[in-house]
C-alpha positions as CSV (number, residue, x, y, z in Angstrom):
1,X,-68.5,61.5,236.1
2,X,-65.9,61.6,233.3
3,X,-64.1,64.9,233.0
4,X,-62.5,64.5,229.6
5,X,-65.4,65.8,227.6
6,X,-64.5,69.1,226.0
7,X,-67.8,70.8,226.5
8,X,-69.0,69.3,229.7
9,X,-71.3,71.7,231.7
10,X,-69.6,73.3,234.7
11,X,-70.8,75.9,237.1
12,X,-69.4,77.8,240.1
13,X,-71.3,79.9,242.6
14,X,-68.9,81.4,245.1
15,X,-69.8,84.0,247.7
16,X,-68.8,85.8,250.9
17,X,-71.6,86.9,253.3
18,X,-69.7,88.8,256.1
19,X,-68.2,92.2,255.3
20,X,-64.5,92.3,254.3
21,X,-62.2,95.3,254.1
22,X,-60.2,95.5,250.9
23,X,-57.3,97.8,250.4
24,X,-56.5,99.4,247.0
25,X,-55.5,96.5,244.7
26,X,-56.8,93.9,247.3
27,X,-58.0,90.7,245.8
28,X,-61.4,89.4,246.9
29,X,-61.6,86.0,248.6
30,X,-64.8,83.9,248.2
31,X,-65.3,81.9,251.4
32,X,-68.1,79.6,250.2
33,X,-68.7,77.7,247.0
34,X,-71.0,75.4,245.0
35,X,-69.1,73.7,242.2
36,X,-70.2,71.3,239.5
37,X,-68.3,69.7,236.6
38,X,-64.6,69.7,236.0
39,X,-63.9,72.7,233.8
40,X,-63.6,75.1,236.7
41,X,-61.3,74.7,239.6
42,X,-61.8,76.6,242.8
43,X,-61.3,76.1,246.6
44,X,-63.5,77.8,249.1
45,X,-61.5,80.7,250.7
46,X,-59.3,81.2,247.7
47,X,-59.0,84.3,245.6
48,X,-58.4,82.6,242.2
49,X,-60.8,80.8,240.0
50,X,-59.1,78.6,237.4
51,X,-60.8,77.8,234.0
52,X,-59.1,74.7,232.9
53,X,-60.9,73.6,229.8
54,X,-61.3,75.4,226.5
55,X,-64.7,77.1,225.8
56,X,-66.8,80.1,226.6
57,X,-67.6,81.0,230.2
58,X,-70.1,83.6,231.5
59,X,-68.7,85.4,234.6
60,X,-71.2,87.4,236.7
61,X,-70.2,89.4,239.8
62,X,-72.2,91.6,242.3
63,X,-71.5,93.1,245.6
64,X,-72.7,95.7,248.2
65,X,-69.8,98.2,248.8
66,X,-68.9,101.4,250.7
67,X,-65.7,103.2,250.9
68,X,-63.6,103.0,254.1
69,X,-63.7,106.7,254.8
70,X,-62.0,108.2,251.8
71,X,-64.6,109.6,249.4
72,X,-64.1,108.2,245.9
73,X,-65.0,105.5,243.5
74,X,-65.2,101.9,244.6
75,X,-64.3,99.8,241.7
76,X,-64.2,96.0,241.2
77,X,-62.2,94.7,238.2
78,X,-62.0,91.2,236.8
79,X,-58.5,90.2,236.0
80,X,-57.4,87.2,233.9
81,X,-53.9,86.0,234.6
82,X,-53.2,89.4,236.3
83,X,-54.4,91.5,233.3
84,X,-57.7,93.5,233.5
85,X,-60.5,92.1,231.4
86,X,-62.0,94.8,229.2
87,X,-65.7,95.4,230.0
88,X,-65.6,93.5,233.3
89,X,-65.5,96.3,235.7
90,X,-68.0,97.9,238.1
91,X,-67.7,101.4,239.6
92,X,-69.8,103.4,242.0
93,X,-69.2,106.7,243.9
94,X,-69.4,106.2,247.7
95,X,-69.5,109.3,249.9
96,X,-68.9,107.6,253.3
97,X,-68.4,104.2,255.0
98,X,-72.2,104.1,255.6
99,X,-73.1,105.0,252.0
100,X,-73.8,101.4,250.7
101,X,-74.0,100.9,247.0
102,X,-74.5,98.0,244.7
103,X,-72.1,97.1,241.9
104,X,-72.1,94.3,239.3
105,X,-70.7,93.2,236.0
106,X,-71.1,90.3,233.5
107,X,-68.6,89.3,230.8
108,X,-67.9,86.3,228.6
109,X,-64.4,84.8,228.8
110,X,-63.0,82.6,226.0
111,X,-60.4,80.0,226.9
112,X,-58.5,78.6,223.9
113,X,-57.2,75.0,223.8
114,X,-53.9,74.4,225.4
115,X,-51.1,72.2,224.1
116,X,-47.8,70.8,225.5
117,X,-46.0,74.1,224.8
118,X,-48.8,76.6,225.7
119,X,-51.0,76.7,228.7
120,X,-54.1,78.8,228.0
121,X,-55.9,78.2,231.3
122,X,-57.5,81.4,232.6
123,X,-56.9,82.3,236.3
124,X,-59.5,84.8,237.3
125,X,-59.5,87.2,240.2
126,X,-61.7,90.2,241.3
127,X,-59.5,93.1,242.4
128,X,-60.6,96.3,244.3
129,X,-59.0,98.9,242.0
130,X,-60.7,101.9,243.4
131,X,-60.5,103.4,246.9
132,X,-60.1,101.2,249.9
133,X,-63.6,99.7,250.4
134,X,-65.8,97.4,252.5
135,X,-67.4,94.6,250.4
136,X,-70.4,92.7,251.8
137,X,-72.7,90.0,250.4
138,X,-70.6,89.6,247.3
139,X,-70.7,86.7,244.9
140,X,-69.4,85.4,241.6
141,X,-71.1,83.0,239.2
142,X,-69.1,81.2,236.4
143,X,-71.0,79.2,233.9
144,X,-69.4,77.2,231.1
145,X,-71.6,78.0,228.0
146,X,-69.8,76.0,225.3
């Protein structure tokens, strides 16, 4: 498969089935993956998804969450190169560690062409920006649209 075509279809499905405890500002690691194409770079067990070719990408995330004992909002935020992506956040109030809730978001990310002086690759992470929380059965899908 040649990977030099600008708009080659690429998809990533990455997920973690067991529960994982995330501190405030903890970055979620996805332990399993199914990856096709060459516009997305990801290694199972990593926290960062790299979008390496220009185009539009749909990013979808969902999880089951509960706080770790501190009542408050559990929030997952998509970050691009360490900066929060507007509109790519999911928040729910969780009253206890057994108060399981579902969260999700979907957002389109645009990656501009790079050149020898500017690298426009997008490095995506999902960060727990709310209270310390337990995440279970969480997954992310990234699909290159164009």
